[in-house]
Structure formats: structure tokens, C-alpha cells
C-alpha positions, 0 to 999 in steps of 0.5 A: 523107319522109326517113330521117335518123329512123332515125339517132336509135338510135346516140345512145341507150345505156341504159334510160330507163324514166321518159323517153318518146319523143313523135312527132307526125305519125304514120306513113303507112306509112313506118315512122317509128311502127314505128322508135319503138316499136321504139326505145322497146322496146329503151330500156325507154321508152313510145312515144306518137304523137299525129296528127289523122288518124282513121285513124292508129291503125289504120295504127300498130297495123298496122305495129308489133310485136305485143309493142311494143303494151303501151308504144306509145300513140296520141292521136288529136288536133291535135298543138299542142293536144295539146302545150300540155296535155301533162303526162306524163314527160319526152321522150327523143325527140321528133319532129316530122313533122306539118302537111305541107309544100308542097315546090312552091308554084309547082306544086301536084302533086295529092297536095298539093292531096289534103293541102290539101283534107284540112285544108280539110275540118277547118277548117285552112288548109295553108300552108308558114307555117303548117306552120313555125309548128305545128312550131315552136309545138310545140316551145315547149310540149314544151321544159319536158318534154324531157330534160336530155340530149335529141333532137328530129328535125324531118322535111322540113327542109333547108338553103337559102342558109344557112338552114334551111327547111322544117317545122323552118325556125323550129324549128332557129333557136330550139333552137339559141338554147335551148342545142341542137347540130345532131347531123345534117342531111341527107336532108331532116331534122335532128336536134339534140340537148342534153346531146350533144358530138358536134355538127357545127355 
């Protein structure tokens, strides 16, 4: 997991009481959920974290600031199914970091093998095509619910031979085609924005 998500705060100024921050793929002790709960608290928003893992609730509420419990909602659900039925407030920030990515398909590491088995136990096939499909489907589901001025960050996404691959490999061209611009692309992540002027590509 990269840390590019920690740069989202520099793009937010003011209060957004009628909007939310959504994270699909809750923190696994890396710090994203605590960061977004803090960001939401700072800007008068609510924070919603969605994860299929039944243990994610415990991790989140052990890592976020106690003052942020009242503005934090954890939803145990499949992110794609949840995004398809979303009817909540407009989304100011969307962080997509679910459905794991296999970095070395030529030599599967033990951690990846454990992840593949975790998904298989739930009737899900984990592979890189499915990872990209899940992320772009969730993005398409939530696009109508994004604020006019909004931010999308996708982890495990990087440029290779002039195109983006990784979890957000399909999300990047999809959003660029929808009028978003690239704000950052480094540390194995991307931030895209709509309504922002400091575009890098």
C-alpha cells in the first residue's frame, strides 16, 4: 500500500457538511481509515468505510481517534454490491483500495496465496482482471453520486509503457473520459479530481 492518499487533504479547504468521504477497502493497519476519519472530522463531513472482511470493524474502531466515532460508519458489505445501491449524500472524496492486486503473477508470494484463499472461501476468484473490473464498476456506480468538485484516489495503480495498470488501471482512463484530471500519480497510487485546476496531465 502506498501513502499517496495522505495528500488528499491538501486539496480540501472549507466545510462540506452535506458531503461524505467514502473508502471501499478498509484499513488493514496501514492508516488510511484513521486518516480519512480525521479528514472528515476536520471538514465537517461523515466518513463511510466499506469492506467485505468481517474483522474490519474491529480494526477501524481500534485505529481511529475516539472523537471520530460519531462521524464514522463502517459497513460490512461487498463493495460492488454496496456501490450499486448507494443513495447517500454526495461523495467529496472516494478512496478505492479493495479487491487485492497480485504484483508478481509469475511467482505468487505466500501473502498473495493467503489472499487468494480468503476470497475463494467466500466464493470469489481473485485475479488481476477481476480486480480492475471491480474497481471500475464501483467507480461507475458511484460517479452519479460524486460532488461537482470531488476527488478520487486509487491505490496500487501505476504507469507502465504509457498506460496505467494495477487496481485502477481501468479507472484512470474511465475518469479521464468523464472530465476528471490527474492531480497526482506516484508512490503506486493516483489522485484524480473534477473541478480542480492543478492538473498534471
